[in-house]
N, C-alpha and C positions, 0 to 999 in steps of 0.2 A: 060223694058224687064224682069228684075228680078221679077217684080210683076206678069207678065204673067206666068212665070215658076212656081211661088209659087201658083198661082191660079190653074194652070193645075195640079200641084202635089197634091193640096188639093182635086180637083175634082176626081182624080184617087183614092186617099185614101178613099174618101167617098163611092165609089163603093166597097162594101164588097163582098168577095167571100163567097160562101155558107160554113157555118161552119160544121165541122165534127160532127157527132152525139156524144153527151156526153156519156162517158162510165159510166154505172151505175152498181151497184153491182147486181149480179145475184139474181133473186127472189128466196126466200126460199120456197121450196115446202114441204108441210106437208106430212110426211111419216106416213102412218097408220101402227102401229105395233100391233101385236097380244097381247092382254092382257094376261099377265101371270096369271095362276091360283094361288090362295092364298096357303100358306103352309098348312093351315087347310084343304082345299079341297084336296090337295095331300095326306095329312096324312089320311084323311077319306077313300080315294080311296085305299091307300096302306093297310089299315086295312081290307077293303073288299076283296082285292086281297089275303091277308093272310088267311082270313076265308075261301075263296073259295079253296085255295091251300090245306089247312089242311083238309077240308071236302072231297076233292078228293084224299087225300093221296099222293099229288105230292111233290117231293123234292124242296127245295128252302130256302131262308133266307129273313130276313127283308129288307136287302139292295135291293135285286132283286124285292121284292114287291114294294118298293118305286120307283125304276127306272121304273118299269112297269106302276105305277100310273102316274108318270110324263109324260111318253110317251103317255098314253091314254088321259091325260088332254090337251096335246098340239095338238092332232089330231082334 
């Protein structure tokens, strides 16, 4: 009788329940970032902004020319 119980228990344990899906790490998604312009490119654009500003007789300074060049480069 004990042998029957052991055989029945083994038969029940052989029937496996469906396993839960394995948790995997989330896939990494490549994020496309905008390429930042080089400092040389910004410096050249700032110089051109300065030249245009001076030729038109507009007020301003080098810092404003630089910021405008950065803004233009990122557009």
